[in-house]
C-alpha positions in Angstrom: 23.5 -57.3 26.9 26.3 -59.7 26.2 29.1 -60.2 28.7 32.4 -61.5 27.5 35.1 -62.4 30.1 38.6 -63.1 28.9 41.8 -63.9 30.7 45.0 -62.9 28.9 48.3 -64.1 30.1 51.8 -63.0 29.0 55.0 -64.9 30.0 58.6 -63.7 29.8 61.9 -64.9 31.2 63.4 -63.0 34.1 66.5 -62.0 32.1 64.3 -60.2 29.6 64.2 -56.4 29.8 60.6 -55.8 28.9 58.1 -56.3 31.8 55.1 -58.5 31.5 52.7 -55.7 32.4 53.8 -53.8 29.3 53.2 -57.0 27.3 49.7 -57.1 28.6 49.2 -53.4 27.8 50.5 -53.6 24.3 50.0 -57.3 23.3 46.7 -57.3 21.6 46.6 -53.5 22.3 44.1 -54.2 25.1 44.4 -50.6 26.3 45.2 -49.0 22.9 43.2 -50.7 20.1 40.5 -52.5 22.0 39.7 -49.3 23.9 40.8 -45.8 23.2 42.4 -44.9 26.6 41.7 -41.2 26.1 38.0 -41.4 25.2 37.0 -44.8 26.4 35.6 -45.6 23.0 35.8 -49.4 22.2 37.0 -50.5 18.7 34.5 -49.9 15.9 34.2 -53.7 15.1 32.3 -54.1 18.4 29.9 -51.2 17.7 26.5 -51.4 16.2 23.9 -49.1 14.6 21.3 -48.3 17.2 17.8 -49.0 16.0 15.9 -45.7 15.4 13.0 -46.7 17.8 15.6 -47.3 20.6 17.0 -43.8 20.0 13.5 -42.3 20.4 13.0 -44.3 23.6 16.4 -43.1 24.9 15.4 -39.5 24.4 12.2 -40.0 26.3 13.9 -41.8 29.2 16.4 -39.0 29.6 13.6 -36.4 29.6 12.0 -38.2 32.5 15.1 -39.1 34.5 17.2 -36.1 33.9 20.3 -35.9 36.2 19.2 -39.1 37.9 21.0 -40.9 35.1 24.2 -40.0 36.9 23.2 -38.8 40.4 22.1 -42.4 41.4 25.8 -43.3 41.8 27.7 -42.5 45.0 30.3 -40.1 43.5 33.5 -39.2 45.4 33.5 -35.5 45.8 35.0 -33.7 42.8 34.7 -36.7 40.4 32.8 -36.2 37.2 31.0 -38.4 34.8 32.6 -39.2 31.4 30.1 -36.9 29.7 28.0 -33.9 30.7 25.2 -35.2 28.4 22.7 -37.4 30.1 21.7 -38.8 26.7 25.2 -39.8 26.0 25.6 -41.4 29.4 22.4 -43.5 28.8 23.5 -44.5 25.4 26.9 -45.6 26.8 25.1 -47.8 29.3 22.5 -49.3 27.0 24.1 -49.4 23.5 27.8 -48.8 23.6 30.4 -51.5 24.3 32.3 -51.1 27.5 35.6 -52.6 28.6 36.6 -53.2 32.2 39.6 -54.9 33.8 38.0 -56.9 36.6 41.0 -59.0 37.9 44.7 -59.5 37.8 47.2 -62.2 38.8 51.0 -62.1 39.1 51.1 -58.7 40.9 52.1 -58.8 44.5 50.5 -56.6 47.1 52.0 -53.1 46.8 53.1 -53.2 50.5 55.5 -56.1 49.7 56.3 -55.4 46.1 60.0 -55.2 45.2 62.0 -53.8 42.3 62.3 -57.1 40.5 61.0 -58.5 37.2 58.1 -61.0 37.3 57.7 -63.9 35.0 54.1 -63.4 34.0 51.0 -61.2 34.4 47.4 -62.2 33.9 44.5 -59.9 33.6 40.8 -60.6 33.3 38.7 -58.3 31.1 35.0 -57.9 30.8 33.4 -56.6 27.6 29.8 -55.5 27.8 28.5 -55.3 24.3 25.3 -54.1 22.5 22.5 -56.6 22.5 22.3 -57.0 18.7 26.0 -57.7 18.2 26.9 -61.3 17.4 28.6 -62.7 20.5 30.7 -65.2 18.5 31.9 -62.4 16.2 33.1 -60.4 19.3 35.1 -63.5 20.5 36.8 -63.8 17.1 37.6 -60.1 16.9 39.2 -59.9 20.3 41.1 -63.2 19.9 42.5 -62.1 16.5 43.5 -58.7 17.9 45.4 -60.2 20.8 47.0 -63.1 18.9 48.3 -60.9 16.1 49.8 -58.2 18.2 52.4 -59.9 20.4 55.0 -57.5 21.8 58.5 -58.8 21.1 57.0 -62.1 20.2 56.2 -62.8 23.9 54.1 -65.8 24.8 50.5 -64.9 25.0 47.5 -67.1 25.8 43.9 -66.2 25.7 41.4 -68.2 27.8 37.8 -67.6 27.1 36.0 -68.2 30.4 32.5 -67.1 29.5 30.5 -65.5 26.8 26.9 -65.2 25.9 24.5 -63.6 23.4 22.7 -60.4 24.3 18.9 -60.1 24.0 16.9 -57.4 22.1 13.2 -57.3 22.9 11.0 -57.7 19.8 8.5 -55.0 18.9 5.1 -55.1 20.8 2.2 -56.6 18.9 -1.6 -56.8 19.1 -1.9 -53.4 20.9 0.2 -54.6 23.8 2.1 -51.3 24.2 -1.2 -49.4 24.6 -2.3 -51.8 27.3 1.0 -51.2 29.1 0.7 -47.5 28.8 -2.9 -47.5 30.1 -1.9 -49.5 33.2 1.1 -47.2 33.9 -1.0 -44.1 33.6 -3.6 -45.5 35.9 -1.2 -46.5 38.7 1.8 -44.3 38.3 0.2 -41.2 36.7 2.3 -41.2 33.6 3.2 -43.4 30.7 5.9 -46.2 31.0 9.4 -45.6 29.7 11.4 -48.3 28.0 14.9 -48.6 29.5 17.8 -50.7 28.2 20.3 -52.2 30.6 23.0 -54.9 31.0 22.9 -58.4 32.4 24.5 -61.7 31.9 21.4 -63.9 32.5 20.5 -66.0 29.5 16.9 -66.4 30.6 15.6 -63.8 28.2 17.2 -65.4 25.2 15.8 -68.8 26.2 12.3 -67.3 26.3 12.8 -65.5 23.0 13.9 -68.6 21.3 11.1 -70.7 22.8 8.3 -68.2 22.2 9.3 -66.0 19.2 5.8 -64.6 18.7 5.1 -63.5 22.3 5.0 -60.0 23.7 7.6 -59.5 26.5 7.2 -57.2 29.5 10.5 -57.3 31.4 10.2 -55.0 34.4 11.1 -54.7 38.1 11.5 -52.3 41.0 15.2 -51.4 40.7 14.5 -47.7 40.2 15.0 -44.5 42.3 14.4 -45.1 46.0 15.5 -48.8 45.9 18.8 -50.6 46.2 19.6 -54.1 45.0 22.4 -56.6 45.4 23.8 -55.2 48.6 23.7 -55.7 52.4 21.2 -52.9 52.7 19.0 -54.1 49.9 15.6 -52.5 50.0 12.5 -51.6 47.9 10.5 -48.5 47.4 7.2 -50.0 48.7 4.8 -47.6 47.0 6.5 -48.2 43.6 6.4 -51.9 44.3 2.7 -51.9 45.0 2.0 -49.9 41.9 4.2 -52.2 39.8 2.2 -55.2 41.0 -1.0 -53.5 40.2 0.3 -52.6 36.7 1.3 -56.2 36.0 -2.1 -57.5 37.2 -3.9 -55.0 35.0 -1.8 -55.8 32.0 -2.2 -59.5 32.5 -6.0 -59.3 32.9 -6.5 -57.0 29.9 -4.1 -59.1 27.8 -5.9 -62.3 28.7 -9.3 -61.0 27.8 -8.4 -60.1 24.3 -9.4 -62.8 21.8 -6.2 -62.6 19.7 -3.8 -63.2 22.7 -2.5 -66.6 23.5 -2.2 -67.8 27.1 1.5 -68.5 26.6 2.2 -64.8 26.4 0.8 -64.3 29.8 2.9 -67.2 31.2 6.0 -65.5 29.8 5.2 -62.3 31.8 4.6 -64.4 35.0 7.8 -66.4 34.5 9.9 -63.3 33.9 8.6 -61.8 37.1 9.4 -64.9 39.0 12.9 -64.8 37.6 13.3 -61.1 38.4 12.5 -61.6 42.1 
């Protein structure tokens, strides 16, 4: 997944009637054109055609996980997901662009806010985009959208703070998928599923560019029964043990095949080191 963080600032003079928050909302149509505020759908220029094989994998993942797609989150009582379809929720996560406002400046704490005009408002937005969408194209699309839609000709600046290209795993070669499925069936009792997710780490892209002909097995233990990136971080120990056995089995089988290069095994090992 590609992450694109932008900071948009609007400035006005205090004697102007229009507020800077309205400028942020309508300048560049951040909430209207970039994202449909009723449906959450991001503009079509940032959408992609999902590869058929990924759609097939998505259907298999949803069959296995079912309602765990949404029940894994700590919902406030009464709050619902954006869709009742687990498949749609998974596609939203793995293949649909998503917009989030992650920060704002120029707004005082509500406890001390007064009924006065403020000179400027800054918001930071994060765009999570499909892995096969060109990152530079996304930057150009958003920049053009904001710069060409200035409300009342207000002063608008767009500061690109970070953007990076997503990564799409190449198809398995040389019977590698069958090796993975055999190991998964042996240690987990069922075949492996292939799950897409987001991340801003460029490590995968670096490997892909360095070893374009390698097979890649990017895996981990962040599934049900575990919790990452928190003060109560923990692992499901049985799943962890089985995963280690799977990687060992895949690496050994892969290494013994005459058509496999040792660099492919090193890619698996390095990716695991990075994961943990």
